[in-house]
C-alpha positions as CSV (number, residue, x, y, z in Angstrom):
1,M,-11.4,-6.6,2.2
2,S,-12.9,-3.9,2.9
3,V,-11.7,0.0,3.8
4,R,-13.6,3.2,5.3
5,H,-14.6,6.2,3.5
6,V,-11.9,8.6,4.6
7,A,-10.4,11.0,2.7
8,G,-6.6,9.6,1.9
9,A,-7.1,6.0,2.3
10,R,-5.2,3.9,0.2
11,V,-5.0,0.5,-0.7
12,L,-1.6,-0.7,-2.5
13,F,-1.7,-3.4,-5.3
14,R,0.8,-5.7,-6.6
15,G,-0.1,-7.7,-9.6
16,G,-3.8,-6.8,-9.0
17,V,-4.0,-8.3,-5.2
18,P,-4.6,-5.7,-2.0
19,I,-1.2,-5.8,-0.1
20,A,-1.9,-3.3,1.6
21,T,-3.8,-0.5,3.3
22,S,-3.4,3.1,5.0
23,V,-6.7,5.0,6.4
24,R,-5.4,7.8,9.1
25,G,-1.8,7.1,8.9
26,Q,-2.3,3.4,10.1
27,M,-0.7,1.0,7.4
28,E,-1.9,-2.8,7.9
29,T,-0.5,-5.3,5.8
30,L,-2.4,-7.8,4.1
31,V,0.3,-10.3,2.8
32,A,3.4,-11.7,4.2
33,L,6.5,-8.9,3.8
34,D,9.7,-9.6,3.9
35,P,12.2,-6.4,5.5
36,A,12.9,-4.7,2.1
37,E,9.4,-5.0,0.7
38,L,8.0,-3.6,4.0
39,A,10.1,-0.5,3.1
40,V,8.7,0.0,-0.4
41,V,5.2,-0.4,1.0
42,R,5.5,1.8,4.2
43,R,6.6,4.6,1.4
44,A,4.7,3.9,-1.6
45,L,1.7,5.0,0.9
46,S,3.2,7.8,1.7
47,L,3.1,9.3,-1.3
48,D,1.5,11.5,-3.5
49,P,-1.9,9.4,-4.7
50,A,-0.4,9.7,-8.5
51,W,1.9,7.4,-7.9
52,R,-0.4,4.7,-8.2
53,F,1.7,1.8,-9.3
54,L,4.5,-0.3,-7.6
55,R,6.3,-1.7,-10.1
56,E,8.5,-5.4,-9.8
57,P,11.8,-4.8,-10.3
58,A,12.9,-6.0,-13.8
């Protein structure tokens, strides 16, 4: 997997595995996600870069 070197490009990982990318506002999922997971992923990719990890529910 490769993400272009663009300011603001993001990769979201779950359990060490990349699950989605966002480059210039275009989101791409890399694994199948149900609608609830997709909403969480969209939110995570739109948040400030300081929010780096998508936590699994306990």
